One Martini backbone bead per residue (centre of mass of N, CA, C, O) as a GRO file, in nm:
protein
  366
    1UNK     BB    1   7.480  10.801  12.971
    2UNK     BB    2   7.761  10.948  13.066
    3UNK     BB    3   8.012  11.064  12.918
    4UNK     BB    4   8.348  11.079  12.933
    5UNK     BB    5   8.333  11.270  12.668
    6UNK     BB    6   8.268  11.627  12.595
    7UNK     BB    7   8.228  11.843  12.297
    8UNK     BB    8   8.122  12.193  12.264
    9UNK     BB    9   8.163  12.401  12.024
   10UNK     BB   10   8.469  12.388  11.936
   11UNK     BB   11   8.702  12.658  11.937
   12UNK     BB   12   9.013  12.767  11.752
   13UNK     BB   13   9.221  13.062  11.754
   14UNK     BB   14   9.496  13.196  11.555
   15UNK     BB   15   9.410  13.477  11.506
   16UNK     BB   16   9.294  13.438  11.171
   17UNK     BB   17   9.306  13.139  11.254
   18UNK     BB   18   9.099  12.851  11.222
   19UNK     BB   19   9.147  12.529  11.347
   20UNK     BB   20   8.870  12.512  11.506
   21UNK     BB   21   8.499  12.446  11.416
   22UNK     BB   22   8.252  12.366  11.594
   23UNK     BB   23   8.307  12.100  11.765
   24UNK     BB   24   8.111  11.798  11.813
   25UNK     BB   25   8.123  11.547  12.083
   26UNK     BB   26   8.093  11.195  12.211
   27UNK     BB   27   8.211  10.965  12.458
   28UNK     BB   28   8.173  10.673  12.564
   29UNK     BB   29   8.229  10.440  12.786
   30UNK     BB   30   8.494  10.232  12.693
   31UNK     BB   31   8.595  10.358  12.427
   32UNK     BB   32   8.719  10.389  12.073
   33UNK     BB   33   8.828  10.708  11.967
   34UNK     BB   34   8.871  10.873  11.642
   35UNK     BB   35   9.088  11.105  11.480
   36UNK     BB   36   9.076  11.167  11.120
   37UNK     BB   37   9.352  11.316  10.941
   38UNK     BB   38   9.524  11.543  10.811
   39UNK     BB   39   9.767  11.757  10.816
   40UNK     BB   40   9.637  12.049  10.969
   41UNK     BB   41   9.312  11.994  11.061
   42UNK     BB   42   9.309  12.001  11.412
   43UNK     BB   43   9.347  11.737  11.601
   44UNK     BB   44   9.578  11.836  11.798
   45UNK     BB   45   9.411  12.075  11.908
   46UNK     BB   46   9.197  11.906  12.047
   47UNK     BB   47   9.379  11.745  12.232
   48UNK     BB   48   9.511  11.997  12.379
   49UNK     BB   49   9.239  12.090  12.501
   50UNK     BB   50   9.171  11.844  12.666
   51UNK     BB   51   9.455  11.848  12.830
   52UNK     BB   52   9.513  12.190  12.871
   53UNK     BB   53   9.739  12.330  12.680
   54UNK     BB   54   9.462  12.459  12.568
   55UNK     BB   55   9.247  12.724  12.501
   56UNK     BB   56   8.947  12.788  12.414
   57UNK     BB   57   8.771  13.029  12.253
   58UNK     BB   58   8.517  12.819  12.240
   59UNK     BB   59   8.338  12.632  12.444
   60UNK     BB   60   8.328  12.280  12.573
   61UNK     BB   61   8.466  12.056  12.833
   62UNK     BB   62   8.360  11.720  12.932
   63UNK     BB   63   8.410  11.513  13.225
   64UNK     BB   64   8.179  11.329  13.352
   65UNK     BB   65   7.987  11.608  13.317
   66UNK     BB   66   8.242  11.807  13.364
   67UNK     BB   67   8.400  12.088  13.353
   68UNK     BB   68   8.760  12.172  13.242
   69UNK     BB   69   8.844  12.475  13.176
   70UNK     BB   70   8.952  12.545  13.496
   71UNK     BB   71   9.155  12.300  13.467
   72UNK     BB   72   9.436  12.188  13.511
   73UNK     BB   73   9.628  11.953  13.361
   74UNK     BB   74   9.721  11.801  13.634
   75UNK     BB   75   9.389  11.783  13.724
   76UNK     BB   76   9.309  11.609  13.507
   77UNK     BB   77   9.133  11.290  13.402
   78UNK     BB   78   9.402  11.270  13.220
   79UNK     BB   79   9.607  11.127  12.962
   80UNK     BB   80   9.934  11.109  12.757
   81UNK     BB   81  10.033  10.980  12.449
   82UNK     BB   82  10.305  11.021  12.252
   83UNK     BB   83  10.490  10.960  11.975
   84UNK     BB   84  10.775  10.980  12.155
   85UNK     BB   85  10.674  10.889  12.470
   86UNK     BB   86  10.869  11.031  12.690
   87UNK     BB   87  11.089  10.866  12.815
   88UNK     BB   88  11.311  10.795  13.072
   89UNK     BB   89  11.651  10.711  13.025
   90UNK     BB   90  11.753  10.711  13.342
   91UNK     BB   91  11.517  10.514  13.378
   92UNK     BB   92  11.356  10.262  13.458
   93UNK     BB   93  11.060  10.105  13.418
   94UNK     BB   94  10.942  10.148  13.699
   95UNK     BB   95  11.011  10.455  13.732
   96UNK     BB   96  10.843  10.543  13.495
   97UNK     BB   97  10.565  10.433  13.587
   98UNK     BB   98  10.593  10.572  13.893
   99UNK     BB   99  10.613  10.876  13.864
  100UNK     BB  100  10.327  10.987  13.921
  101UNK     BB  101  10.297  10.847  14.194
  102UNK     BB  102  10.531  11.009  14.339
  103UNK     BB  103  10.404  11.287  14.286
  104UNK     BB  104  10.140  11.200  14.464
  105UNK     BB  105  10.268  11.050  14.737
  106UNK     BB  106  10.301  10.760  14.738
  107UNK     BB  107  10.382  10.483  14.874
  108UNK     BB  108  10.624  10.259  14.794
  109UNK     BB  109  10.453   9.997  14.816
  110UNK     BB  110  10.227  10.087  14.635
  111UNK     BB  111  10.393  10.147  14.375
  112UNK     BB  112  10.496   9.856  14.341
  113UNK     BB  113  10.224   9.722  14.305
  114UNK     BB  114  10.112   9.884  14.062
  115UNK     BB  115  10.340   9.835  13.873
  116UNK     BB  116  10.311   9.520  13.868
  117UNK     BB  117  10.025   9.506  13.766
  118UNK     BB  118  10.064   9.670  13.487
  119UNK     BB  119  10.277   9.476  13.373
  120UNK     BB  120  10.087   9.233  13.358
  121UNK     BB  121   9.864   9.368  13.175
  122UNK     BB  122  10.093   9.434  12.935
  123UNK     BB  123  10.286   9.163  12.915
  124UNK     BB  124  10.557   9.271  13.139
  125UNK     BB  125  10.686   9.088  13.340
  126UNK     BB  126  10.986   9.157  13.521
  127UNK     BB  127  11.096   9.452  13.379
  128UNK     BB  128  11.152   9.694  13.595
  129UNK     BB  129  11.477   9.697  13.579
  130UNK     BB  130  11.495   9.791  13.301
  131UNK     BB  131  11.600   9.960  13.053
  132UNK     BB  132  11.477  10.147  12.797
  133UNK     BB  133  11.716  10.075  12.586
  134UNK     BB  134  11.639   9.753  12.601
  135UNK     BB  135  11.385   9.804  12.428
  136UNK     BB  136  11.152   9.767  12.230
  137UNK     BB  137  10.921   9.929  12.062
  138UNK     BB  138  10.673   9.785  12.182
  139UNK     BB  139  10.753   9.804  12.475
  140UNK     BB  140  10.765  10.111  12.491
  141UNK     BB  141  10.471  10.151  12.433
  142UNK     BB  142  10.356   9.999  12.679
  143UNK     BB  143  10.508  10.160  12.896
  144UNK     BB  144  10.361  10.434  12.825
  145UNK     BB  145  10.077  10.331  12.887
  146UNK     BB  146  10.136  10.243  13.185
  147UNK     BB  147  10.218  10.533  13.284
  148UNK     BB  148   9.916  10.617  13.260
  149UNK     BB  149   9.723  10.377  13.377
  150UNK     BB  150   9.832  10.388  13.674
  151UNK     BB  151   9.643  10.665  13.719
  152UNK     BB  152   9.349  10.623  13.624
  153UNK     BB  153   9.211  10.739  13.392
  154UNK     BB  154   8.920  10.836  13.212
  155UNK     BB  155   9.129  10.949  12.980
  156UNK     BB  156   9.306  10.845  12.686
  157UNK     BB  157   9.549  11.006  12.510
  158UNK     BB  158   9.654  10.971  12.149
  159UNK     BB  159   9.940  11.085  11.967
  160UNK     BB  160  10.051  10.919  11.730
  161UNK     BB  161  10.203  10.644  11.868
  162UNK     BB  162  10.295  10.488  11.569
  163UNK     BB  163  10.474  10.675  11.384
  164UNK     BB  164  10.783  10.549  11.482
  165UNK     BB  165  10.723  10.280  11.349
  166UNK     BB  166  10.728  10.014  11.193
  167UNK     BB  167  10.523   9.844  11.000
  168UNK     BB  168  10.509   9.568  11.147
  169UNK     BB  169  10.469   9.692  11.437
  170UNK     BB  170  10.233   9.854  11.379
  171UNK     BB  171  10.032   9.626  11.308
  172UNK     BB  172  10.059   9.483  11.597
  173UNK     BB  173   9.981   9.728  11.772
  174UNK     BB  174   9.688   9.759  11.695
  175UNK     BB  175   9.601   9.498  11.850
  176UNK     BB  176   9.716   9.570  12.124
  177UNK     BB  177   9.563   9.831  12.179
  178UNK     BB  178   9.276   9.722  12.166
  179UNK     BB  179   9.327   9.513  12.397
  180UNK     BB  180   9.401   9.718  12.615
  181UNK     BB  181   9.153   9.880  12.619
  182UNK     BB  182   8.961   9.643  12.694
  183UNK     BB  183   9.102   9.562  12.964
  184UNK     BB  184   9.083   9.854  13.098
  185UNK     BB  185   8.820  10.009  13.031
  186UNK     BB  186   8.918  10.274  12.862
  187UNK     BB  187   8.900  10.577  12.731
  188UNK     BB  188   8.996  10.631  12.396
  189UNK     BB  189   9.187  10.902  12.229
  190UNK     BB  190   9.255  10.912  11.883
  191UNK     BB  191   9.509  11.012  11.658
  192UNK     BB  192   9.526  11.035  11.293
  193UNK     BB  193   9.634  10.982  10.934
  194UNK     BB  194   9.578  10.671  10.963
  195UNK     BB  195   9.330  10.473  10.828
  196UNK     BB  196   9.406  10.192  10.947
  197UNK     BB  197   9.412  10.250  11.247
  198UNK     BB  198   9.111  10.353  11.270
  199UNK     BB  199   8.966  10.099  11.149
  200UNK     BB  200   9.071   9.872  11.336
  201UNK     BB  201   9.028  10.017  11.651
  202UNK     BB  202   8.742  10.151  11.617
  203UNK     BB  203   8.419  10.248  11.714
  204UNK     BB  204   8.486  10.544  11.643
  205UNK     BB  205   8.477  10.801  11.386
  206UNK     BB  206   8.648  11.110  11.292
  207UNK     BB  207   8.646  11.318  11.012
  208UNK     BB  208   8.891  11.562  10.931
  209UNK     BB  209   8.859  11.896  10.791
  210UNK     BB  210   8.936  12.216  10.816
  211UNK     BB  211   8.828  12.199  11.142
  212UNK     BB  212   8.623  11.974  11.064
  213UNK     BB  213   8.356  11.744  11.075
  214UNK     BB  214   8.247  11.537  10.818
  215UNK     BB  215   8.242  11.253  10.983
  216UNK     BB  216   8.054  11.013  11.178
  217UNK     BB  217   8.155  10.665  11.263
  218UNK     BB  218   8.196  10.374  11.157
  219UNK     BB  219   8.403  10.205  10.949
  220UNK     BB  220   8.174  10.120  10.762
  221UNK     BB  221   8.038  10.390  10.717
  222UNK     BB  222   8.280  10.534  10.591
  223UNK     BB  223   8.347  10.322  10.368
  224UNK     BB  224   8.038  10.264  10.239
  225UNK     BB  225   7.907  10.557  10.355
  226UNK     BB  226   7.988  10.834  10.244
  227UNK     BB  227   7.913  11.198  10.274
  228UNK     BB  228   8.184  11.286  10.125
  229UNK     BB  229   8.436  11.327   9.917
  230UNK     BB  230   8.659  11.323  10.119
  231UNK     BB  231   8.579  11.052  10.262
  232UNK     BB  232   8.599  10.881  10.003
  233UNK     BB  233   8.916  10.959   9.945
  234UNK     BB  234   9.049  10.915  10.230
  235UNK     BB  235   8.883  10.649  10.289
  236UNK     BB  236   9.057  10.478  10.118
  237UNK     BB  237   9.022  10.365   9.806
  238UNK     BB  238   8.952  10.542   9.479
  239UNK     BB  239   8.755  10.583   9.212
  240UNK     BB  240   8.732  10.893   8.998
  241UNK     BB  241   8.458  11.082   8.865
  242UNK     BB  242   8.349  11.344   8.638
  243UNK     BB  243   8.039  11.524   8.571
  244UNK     BB  244   7.712  11.473   8.438
  245UNK     BB  245   7.387  11.443   8.475
  246UNK     BB  246   7.163  11.250   8.273
  247UNK     BB  247   7.020  11.065   8.495
  248UNK     BB  248   6.728  11.047   8.719
  249UNK     BB  249   6.609  10.781   8.976
  250UNK     BB  250   6.604  10.860   9.252
  251UNK     BB  251   6.916  10.709   9.348
  252UNK     BB  252   6.949  10.667   9.042
  253UNK     BB  253   7.230  10.727   8.813
  254UNK     BB  254   7.378  10.907   8.536
  255UNK     BB  255   7.710  10.957   8.434
  256UNK     BB  256   7.880  11.202   8.225
  257UNK     BB  257   8.172  11.240   8.101
  258UNK     BB  258   8.406  11.419   7.929
  259UNK     BB  259   8.467  11.137   7.763
  260UNK     BB  260   8.179  10.963   7.755
  261UNK     BB  261   8.119  10.825   8.003
  262UNK     BB  262   7.881  10.585   8.144
  263UNK     BB  263   7.773  10.609   8.485
  264UNK     BB  264   7.650  10.414   8.745
  265UNK     BB  265   7.464  10.515   9.058
  266UNK     BB  266   7.451  10.655   9.392
  267UNK     BB  267   7.300  10.918   9.601
  268UNK     BB  268   7.172  10.885   9.886
  269UNK     BB  269   6.971  11.150   9.885
  270UNK     BB  270   7.100  11.332   9.703
  271UNK     BB  271   7.099  11.624   9.516
  272UNK     BB  272   7.057  11.506   9.167
  273UNK     BB  273   7.021  11.656   8.877
  274UNK     BB  274   6.977  11.696   8.571
  275UNK     BB  275   7.289  11.865   8.475
  276UNK     BB  276   7.450  11.823   8.707
  277UNK     BB  277   7.735  11.833   8.897
  278UNK     BB  278   7.955  11.539   8.952
  279UNK     BB  279   8.060  11.266   9.153
  280UNK     BB  280   8.239  10.946   9.149
  281UNK     BB  281   8.282  10.642   9.365
  282UNK     BB  282   8.516  10.359   9.353
  283UNK     BB  283   8.607  10.066   9.464
  284UNK     BB  284   8.849   9.841   9.373
  285UNK     BB  285   8.696   9.586   9.496
  286UNK     BB  286   8.432   9.641   9.305
  287UNK     BB  287   8.615   9.544   9.081
  288UNK     BB  288   8.600   9.346   8.797
  289UNK     BB  289   8.813   9.109   8.626
  290UNK     BB  290   8.836   9.011   8.269
  291UNK     BB  291   8.882   8.847   7.962
  292UNK     BB  292   8.571   8.791   7.976
  293UNK     BB  293   8.288   8.975   7.902
  294UNK     BB  294   8.062   8.773   7.997
  295UNK     BB  295   8.122   8.769   8.304
  296UNK     BB  296   7.999   9.084   8.330
  297UNK     BB  297   7.674   9.093   8.278
  298UNK     BB  298   7.565   9.182   8.573
  299UNK     BB  299   7.681   9.452   8.511
  300UNK     BB  300   7.617   9.819   8.484
  301UNK     BB  301   7.934   9.833   8.451
  302UNK     BB  302   8.132   9.860   8.158
  303UNK     BB  303   8.477   9.785   8.022
  304UNK     BB  304   8.747   9.833   7.815
  305UNK     BB  305   9.092   9.752   7.859
  306UNK     BB  306   9.436   9.816   7.968
  307UNK     BB  307   9.718   9.723   8.093
  308UNK     BB  308   9.972   9.921   8.293
  309UNK     BB  309   9.973   9.777   8.586
  310UNK     BB  310  10.161   9.553   8.825
  311UNK     BB  311  10.079   9.521   9.186
  312UNK     BB  312  10.241   9.331   9.390
  313UNK     BB  313  10.073   9.230   9.739
  314UNK     BB  314   9.929   8.991   9.755
  315UNK     BB  315   9.631   9.067   9.913
  316UNK     BB  316   9.721   9.386   9.790
  317UNK     BB  317   9.671   9.363   9.503
  318UNK     BB  318   9.715   9.531   9.179
  319UNK     BB  319   9.547   9.684   8.901
  320UNK     BB  320   9.618   9.892   8.618
  321UNK     BB  321   9.394  10.065   8.403
  322UNK     BB  322   9.277  10.163   8.067
  323UNK     BB  323   9.077  10.351   7.898
  324UNK     BB  324   9.029  10.485   7.580
  325UNK     BB  325   8.847  10.748   7.716
  326UNK     BB  326   9.050  10.791   7.944
  327UNK     BB  327   9.282  10.977   8.147
  328UNK     BB  328   9.277  10.758   8.366
  329UNK     BB  329   9.331  10.524   8.614
  330UNK     BB  330   9.220  10.206   8.704
  331UNK     BB  331   9.158  10.043   9.018
  332UNK     BB  332   9.234   9.687   9.090
  333UNK     BB  333   9.150   9.435   9.312
  334UNK     BB  334   9.368   9.131   9.385
  335UNK     BB  335   9.350   8.917   9.645
  336UNK     BB  336   9.436   8.679   9.451
  337UNK     BB  337   9.744   8.622   9.327
  338UNK     BB  338   9.654   8.415   9.094
  339UNK     BB  339   9.524   8.648   8.905
  340UNK     BB  340   9.811   8.723   8.772
  341UNK     BB  341   9.816   8.503   8.591
  342UNK     BB  342   9.911   8.604   8.262
  343UNK     BB  343   9.948   8.890   8.315
  344UNK     BB  344  10.011   9.195   8.117
  345UNK     BB  345  10.133   9.449   7.987
  346UNK     BB  346   9.869   9.543   7.747
  347UNK     BB  347   9.632   9.388   7.810
  348UNK     BB  348   9.317   9.283   7.733
  349UNK     BB  349   9.037   9.386   7.929
  350UNK     BB  350   8.755   9.349   8.167
  351UNK     BB  351   8.528   9.558   8.338
  352UNK     BB  352   8.318   9.563   8.654
  353UNK     BB  353   8.029   9.725   8.816
  354UNK     BB  354   7.810   9.815   9.059
  355UNK     BB  355   7.596  10.094   9.110
  356UNK     BB  356   7.562  10.024   9.432
  357UNK     BB  357   7.908  10.095   9.456
  358UNK     BB  358   7.843  10.400   9.367
  359UNK     BB  359   7.928  10.712   9.476
  360UNK     BB  360   7.737  11.018   9.485
  361UNK     BB  361   7.816  11.369   9.424
  362UNK     BB  362   7.826  11.690   9.440
  363UNK     BB  363   8.009  11.915   9.322
  364UNK     BB  364   8.192  12.023   9.605
  365UNK     BB  365   8.120  11.861   9.828
  366UNK     BB  366   8.270  11.919  10.145
   0.00000   0.00000   0.00000
């Protein structure tokens, strides 16, 4: 099956700075593909090259199997939703959505029909007469998408479109955006620095850092089997230790930290020989906390700690603890808020986790 979008060895230089370095990826038809990375990593530069606003230094961009390098932005079968939506305040909703159709010279009756159909599909029937400034943030978001989708693009590009929304609306719009993408069955390419947006909505995610893709995969791949320390630290929260490998047997190893902690983990095929420097990452939800040390006998990593902070946030509640031999705090997720009952700062507790939930990397990898 021909991908809707394919980028081959895409590179973009600005003077002596290389913003994008030989990036290659393909997006199957009807899928939700996200590029996730910190500000300045090059993700917006990729988006602008796909849209035609920037010309690659080298490489190729194919849409439906055809190169678009020599195709003007307004002639490419793509459309783009920006963070600040760029709706026209002097036009009502129907005129905003029908703007591109009018530019294309469609008859007025055809424009009215298409605008009505797309308003129905985004769940906002009958609001074509309303002014843009009368809409809620979520409604404006859907109108901006409708204005693009009414043109029936092969690929819709979304440049951090939820960044200007408040937290609660942003959470709701994640669900709505994914549902709209499935309903239209159009390929979405989404860029964001917000890991939650990418994890919730995407079929495939590329994690980008310093102009390159560090890893591509599903949300579960990236979260549970990160391939580099950057991915392990950027996607989700992690506890991290550095040290030297004391023992290695197959994929199982023991890391001795500078403070003397011995931590067991998994190398997942990475070359980590005894004596080599390494890093180990453990998710907060993989760590079990108990007042009774005997409750943790099944775990091959155990330590005694004291509570330093209690961070209540309902199902996302966390406890920070510190081991007597550690320089930093260890984060423990307590999804059931009742587990906070009776805990106080300074309490002695015990924590433990399984070695197969600790990802190990050579120091400086990635």
